[in-house]
SEKOL-812275 format. One record per residue (C-alpha): residue in one letter; y, z, x negated. Coordinates in nm, 2 decimals, decimal comma. Layout:
BEGIN
residuo A north Y up Z east X
...
END
This chain:
BEGIN
residuo X north 10,92 up 13,48 east -9,98
residuo X north 10,65 up 13,23 east -10,07
residuo X north 10,93 up 13,03 east -10,29
residuo X north 11,04 up 13,33 east -10,49
residuo X north 10,63 up 13,39 east -10,57
residuo X north 10,57 up 13,05 east -10,66
residuo X north 10,87 up 13,03 east -10,84
residuo X north 10,78 up 13,35 east -11,04
residuo X north 10,45 up 13,19 east -11,12
residuo X north 10,59 up 12,88 east -11,24
residuo X north 10,79 up 13,11 east -11,46
residuo X north 10,48 up 13,30 east -11,54
residuo X north 10,26 up 13,01 east -11,67
residuo X north 10,55 up 12,83 east -11,86
residuo X north 10,60 up 13,16 east -12,03
residuo X north 10,20 up 13,18 east -12,10
residuo X north 10,19 up 12,84 east -12,23
residuo X north 10,49 up 12,91 east -12,47
residuo X north 10,31 up 13,18 east -12,60
residuo X north 10,00 up 13,03 east -12,64
residuo X north 10,21 up 12,74 east -12,82
residuo X north 10,37 up 12,98 east -13,04
residuo X north 10,03 up 13,17 east -13,12
residuo X north 9,87 up 12,84 east -13,21
residuo X north 10,10 up 12,71 east -13,43
residuo X north 10,13 up 13,05 east -13,62
residuo X north 9,79 up 13,08 east -13,66
residuo X north 9,80 up 12,70 east -13,78
residuo X north 10,03 up 12,82 east -14,04
residuo X north 9,78 up 13,11 east -14,11
residuo X north 9,54 up 12,90 east -14,19
residuo X north 9,76 up 12,64 east -14,42
residuo X north 9,86 up 13,00 east -14,64
residuo X north 9,45 up 13,07 east -14,63
residuo X north 9,33 up 12,76 east -14,75
residuo X north 9,64 up 12,77 east -15,05
residuo X north 9,58 up 13,12 east -15,15
residuo X north 9,22 up 12,98 east -15,17
residuo X north 9,30 up 12,71 east -15,41
residuo X north 9,51 up 12,92 east -15,62
residuo X north 9,22 up 13,17 east -15,64
residuo X north 8,96 up 12,94 east -15,77
residuo X north 9,20 up 12,77 east -15,97
residuo X north 9,28 up 13,09 east -16,16
residuo X north 8,90 up 13,13 east -16,22
residuo X north 8,81 up 12,85 east -16,40
residuo X north 9,10 up 12,97 east -16,65
residuo X north 8,97 up 13,28 east -16,72
residuo X north 8,82 up 13,34 east -17,05
residuo X north 8,54 up 13,53 east -17,13
residuo X north 8,61 up 13,81 east -17,40
residuo X north 8,41 up 14,05 east -17,64
residuo X north 8,53 up 14,37 east -17,73
residuo X north 8,63 up 14,38 east -18,09
residuo X north 8,74 up 14,65 east -18,38
residuo X north 9,05 up 14,60 east -18,48
residuo X north 9,29 up 14,83 east -18,69
residuo X north 9,53 up 15,05 east -18,53
residuo X north 9,74 up 15,07 east -18,83
residuo X north 9,80 up 14,94 east -19,22
residuo X north 9,50 up 15,06 east -19,40
residuo X north 9,47 up 15,05 east -19,78
residuo X north 9,21 up 14,99 east -20,08
residuo X north 8,97 up 15,31 east -20,11
residuo X north 9,10 up 15,45 east -19,77
residuo X north 8,84 up 15,69 east -19,59
residuo X north 8,77 up 15,54 east -19,26
residuo X north 8,81 up 15,75 east -18,94
residuo X north 8,84 up 15,71 east -18,58
residuo X north 9,22 up 15,73 east -18,55
residuo X north 9,27 up 15,41 east -18,77
residuo X north 9,07 up 15,22 east -18,49
residuo X north 9,16 up 14,97 east -18,17
residuo X north 8,93 up 14,81 east -17,91
residuo X north 9,06 up 14,46 east -17,80
residuo X north 8,96 up 14,19 east -17,63
residuo X north 8,88 up 13,93 east -17,83
residuo X north 8,77 up 13,54 east -17,68
residuo X north 8,42 up 13,51 east -17,70
residuo X north 8,47 up 13,15 east -17,80
residuo X north 8,61 up 13,19 east -18,12
residuo X north 8,49 up 13,56 east -18,26
residuo X north 8,52 up 13,59 east -18,65
residuo X north 8,21 up 13,65 east -18,81
residuo X north 8,10 up 13,97 east -18,92
residuo X north 8,31 up 14,19 east -18,66
residuo X north 8,24 up 14,55 east -18,49
residuo X north 8,22 up 14,56 east -18,10
residuo X north 8,23 up 14,91 east -18,11
residuo X north 8,42 up 15,21 east -18,27
residuo X north 8,07 up 15,41 east -18,29
residuo X north 7,94 up 15,09 east -18,50
residuo X north 8,19 up 15,13 east -18,74
residuo X north 8,21 up 15,49 east -18,83
residuo X north 7,88 up 15,62 east -18,70
residuo X north 7,79 up 15,93 east -18,55
residuo X north 7,94 up 16,29 east -18,61
residuo X north 7,64 up 16,33 east -18,92
residuo X north 7,73 up 15,98 east -19,06
residuo X north 7,86 up 15,91 east -19,46
residuo X north 8,22 up 15,78 east -19,48
residuo X north 8,32 up 15,40 east -19,49
residuo X north 8,58 up 15,35 east -19,74
residuo X north 8,82 up 15,02 east -19,75
residuo X north 8,76 up 14,74 east -19,96
residuo X north 9,10 up 14,56 east -19,89
residuo X north 9,44 up 14,59 east -19,75
residuo X north 9,39 up 14,57 east -19,36
residuo X north 9,69 up 14,46 east -19,16
residuo X north 9,76 up 14,66 east -18,81
residuo X north 9,57 up 14,44 east -18,49
residuo X north 9,39 up 14,28 east -18,82
residuo X north 8,98 up 14,28 east -18,71
residuo X north 8,77 up 14,52 east -18,89
residuo X north 8,48 up 14,30 east -19,09
residuo X north 8,22 up 14,45 east -19,26
residuo X north 8,30 up 14,26 east -19,58
residuo X north 8,60 up 14,46 east -19,60
residuo X north 8,45 up 14,80 east -19,61
residuo X north 8,17 up 14,95 east -19,78
residuo X north 7,83 up 15,08 east -19,60
residuo X north 7,82 up 15,44 east -19,50
residuo X north 7,85 up 15,70 east -19,81
residuo X north 7,86 up 15,38 east -20,08
residuo X north 8,12 up 15,47 east -20,33
residuo X north 8,45 up 15,27 east -20,37
residuo X north 8,44 up 15,08 east -20,71
residuo X north 8,30 up 14,81 east -20,92
residuo X north 7,93 up 14,80 east -20,81
residuo X north 8,08 up 14,74 east -20,45
residuo X north 8,28 up 14,46 east -20,53
residuo X north 8,02 up 14,28 east -20,72
residuo X north 7,79 up 14,00 east -20,58
residuo X north 7,43 up 14,04 east -20,52
residuo X north 7,26 up 13,90 east -20,82
residuo X north 7,58 up 13,92 east -21,08
residuo X north 7,67 up 14,22 east -21,36
residuo X north 7,99 up 14,35 east -21,47
residuo X north 8,09 up 14,30 east -21,80
residuo X north 8,42 up 14,45 east -21,96
residuo X north 8,59 up 14,27 east -22,22
residuo X north 8,82 up 14,38 east -22,47
residuo X north 9,17 up 14,25 east -22,44
residuo X north 9,55 up 14,33 east -22,56
residuo X north 9,87 up 14,15 east -22,43
residuo X north 9,79 up 13,82 east -22,56
residuo X north 9,46 up 13,79 east -22,51
residuo X north 9,50 up 13,95 east -22,13
residuo X north 9,74 up 13,76 east -22,08
residuo X north 10,04 up 13,98 east -22,07
residuo X north 9,90 up 14,20 east -21,79
residuo X north 9,95 up 13,92 east -21,48
residuo X north 9,57 up 13,93 east -21,47
residuo X north 9,48 up 14,16 east -21,15
residuo X north 9,11 up 14,21 east -20,98
residuo X north 9,02 up 13,91 east -20,74
residuo X north 9,13 up 13,64 east -21,03
residuo X north 8,94 up 13,40 east -21,18
residuo X north 8,98 up 13,30 east -21,54
residuo X north 8,84 up 13,10 east -21,85
residuo X north 8,69 up 13,22 east -22,11
residuo X north 8,78 up 13,10 east -22,47
residuo X north 8,63 up 13,18 east -22,77
residuo X north 8,74 up 13,18 east -23,19
residuo X north 8,53 up 13,24 east -23,47
residuo X north 8,39 up 13,12 east -23,76
residuo X north 8,15 up 12,78 east -23,75
residuo X north 8,02 up 12,59 east -24,01
residuo X north 8,29 up 12,75 east -24,25
residuo X north 8,53 up 12,66 east -24,00
residuo X north 8,74 up 12,86 east -23,74
residuo X north 8,74 up 12,68 east -23,39
residuo X north 8,81 up 12,78 east -23,03
residuo X north 8,57 up 12,72 east -22,77
residuo X north 8,57 up 12,74 east -22,39
residuo X north 8,25 up 12,92 east -22,31
residuo X north 8,30 up 12,97 east -21,93
residuo X north 8,52 up 12,86 east -21,65
residuo X north 8,60 up 13,04 east -21,30
residuo X north 8,48 up 13,37 east -21,44
residuo X north 8,62 up 13,63 east -21,17
residuo X north 8,75 up 13,96 east -21,23
residuo X north 8,67 up 14,26 east -21,07
residuo X north 8,88 up 14,57 east -21,24
residuo X north 9,14 up 14,63 east -21,48
residuo X north 9,09 up 14,87 east -21,70
residuo X north 8,95 up 15,16 east -21,41
residuo X north 9,17 up 14,99 east -21,18
residuo X north 8,93 up 14,79 east -20,91
residuo X north 9,19 up 14,77 east -20,63
residuo X north 9,22 up 14,37 east -20,54
residuo X north 9,53 up 14,43 east -20,35
residuo X north 9,76 up 14,60 east -20,61
residuo X north 10,06 up 14,38 east -20,74
residuo X north 10,09 up 14,59 east -21,03
residuo X north 10,14 up 14,43 east -21,38
residuo X north 9,91 up 14,63 east -21,61
residuo X north 9,90 up 14,56 east -21,94
residuo X north 9,52 up 14,65 east -21,96
residuo X north 9,24 up 14,74 east -22,27
residuo X north 8,97 up 14,60 east -22,10
residuo X north 8,89 up 14,36 east -21,82
residuo X north 8,61 up 14,33 east -21,62
residuo X north 8,44 up 14,03 east -21,50
residuo X north 8,13 up 13,93 east -21,31
residuo X north 7,89 up 13,73 east -21,48
residuo X north 7,52 up 13,70 east -21,43
residuo X north 7,28 up 13,84 east -21,60
residuo X north 7,19 up 13,53 east -21,84
residuo X north 7,56 up 13,52 east -21,93
residuo X north 7,58 up 13,86 east -22,07
residuo X north 7,39 up 13,82 east -22,37
residuo X north 7,57 up 13,52 east -22,42
residuo X north 7,92 up 13,70 east -22,44
residuo X north 7,81 up 14,01 east -22,64
residuo X north 7,71 up 13,73 east -22,89
residuo X north 8,05 up 13,58 east -22,87
residuo X north 8,24 up 13,94 east -22,87
residuo X north 8,07 up 14,07 east -23,17
residuo X north 8,11 up 13,76 east -23,39
residuo X north 8,52 up 13,68 east -23,32
residuo X north 8,73 up 13,69 east -23,05
residuo X north 8,79 up 13,65 east -22,62
residuo X north 9,05 up 13,49 east -22,45
residuo X north 9,12 up 13,46 east -22,07
residuo X north 9,31 up 13,20 east -21,94
residuo X north 9,42 up 13,30 east -21,60
residuo X north 9,34 up 13,04 east -21,31
residuo X north 9,56 up 12,92 east -20,99
residuo X north 9,44 up 13,11 east -20,71
residuo X north 9,35 up 12,70 east -20,59
residuo X north 9,28 up 12,57 east -20,86
residuo X north 8,92 up 12,45 east -20,81
residuo X north 8,88 up 12,18 east -21,11
residuo X north 8,61 up 12,22 east -21,40
residuo X north 8,75 up 12,12 east -21,78
residuo X north 8,40 up 12,09 east -21,92
residuo X north 8,33 up 12,08 east -22,32
residuo X north 8,68 up 12,22 east -22,51
residuo X north 8,63 up 12,30 east -22,87
residuo X north 8,94 up 12,29 east -23,10
residuo X north 8,96 up 12,39 east -23,54
residuo X north 9,23 up 12,35 east -23,74
residuo X north 9,20 up 12,04 east -23,85
residuo X north 9,14 up 11,86 east -23,55
residuo X north 9,50 up 12,07 east -23,39
residuo X north 9,70 up 11,95 east -23,67
residuo X north 9,54 up 11,60 east -23,71
residuo X north 9,39 up 11,66 east -24,08
residuo X north 9,15 up 11,40 east -24,17
residuo X north 8,84 up 11,48 east -24,35
residuo X north 8,77 up 11,32 east -24,67
residuo X north 8,44 up 11,34 east -24,85
residuo X north 8,52 up 11,33 east -25,21
residuo X north 8,22 up 11,17 east -25,41
residuo X north 8,21 up 11,25 east -25,79
residuo X north 8,22 up 10,99 east -26,02
residuo X north 7,97 up 10,94 east -26,24
residuo X north 7,95 up 11,00 east -26,59
residuo X north 7,73 up 10,84 east -26,82
residuo X north 7,67 up 10,95 east -27,21
residuo X north 7,49 up 10,87 east -27,49
residuo X north 7,33 up 11,11 east -27,73
residuo X north 7,27 up 10,97 east -28,12
residuo X north 7,10 up 11,22 east -28,39
residuo X north 7,24 up 11,21 east -28,75
residuo X north 7,02 up 11,41 east -28,90
residuo X north 7,07 up 11,82 east -28,82
residuo X north 7,40 up 11,66 east -28,61
residuo X north 7,42 up 11,54 east -28,25
residuo X north 7,69 up 11,34 east -28,13
residuo X north 7,73 up 11,31 east -27,78
residuo X north 7,97 up 11,02 east -27,64
residuo X north 8,10 up 10,86 east -27,31
residuo X north 7,99 up 10,48 east -27,24
residuo X north 8,00 up 10,27 east -26,94
residuo X north 7,69 up 10,37 east -26,72
residuo X north 7,68 up 9,98 east -26,71
residuo X north 7,57 up 9,93 east -27,08
residuo X north 7,28 up 10,20 east -26,98
residuo X north 7,14 up 10,04 east -26,73
residuo X north 7,16 up 9,70 east -26,98
residuo X north 6,99 up 9,90 east -27,25
residuo X north 6,68 up 9,96 east -26,99
END
């Protein structure tokens, strides 16, 4: 009987020891896994990028479109790389219920951030006045197919302006302005329009002190526009030609030949005779 009891006791102690060993190993495994998860969480936290809410367009928006809430959406943008002049809330862009509307000044693609430079102010009309930079004026230049570059000029392009007129009894052509921004073609101010238009007037943006010069140039001759390339930043400087310089004619100043005469009176008759000038100098 004692042997049976002792045998059972030994088996119980062995089983308990084995169970304790299994629990210890499993617990050690849990500790290793927890440590791995803590490391993964720490690494994930280090990769987290701070973001800022940014208002973007939810669909394509065209020039002069009246902005409404349905046109907009909010996305999270990396705070370290925010575009300038963004809107962080839809309310700031469209205003409250009693606010005047805003209009689109440039074509905006879906998902593109809404910038203050691409929308009007509340209640502001979408027209040339909206597109003018502070301190500048709009000036309309009369053009035709030739002087308006056959309709290839569009709002937003830059042009050089040449004047052709009379100066000192010669017809000259002179470069009078460079890198002038076009803000409208006839009544069209859409800078995203791709439709060629043979215009009768091209409206450009100039400073006030230039307006008077252009008025004089336009009233005393004709103005011609030369379209610049999109990335062209060169300055041509003083350019002026006339017919003689164009075809290479040399202007020769002709000095009138001196003619000397001697007058002889014979009674009532007066005789005028041409003589060499040298002989008159000798007589004197």
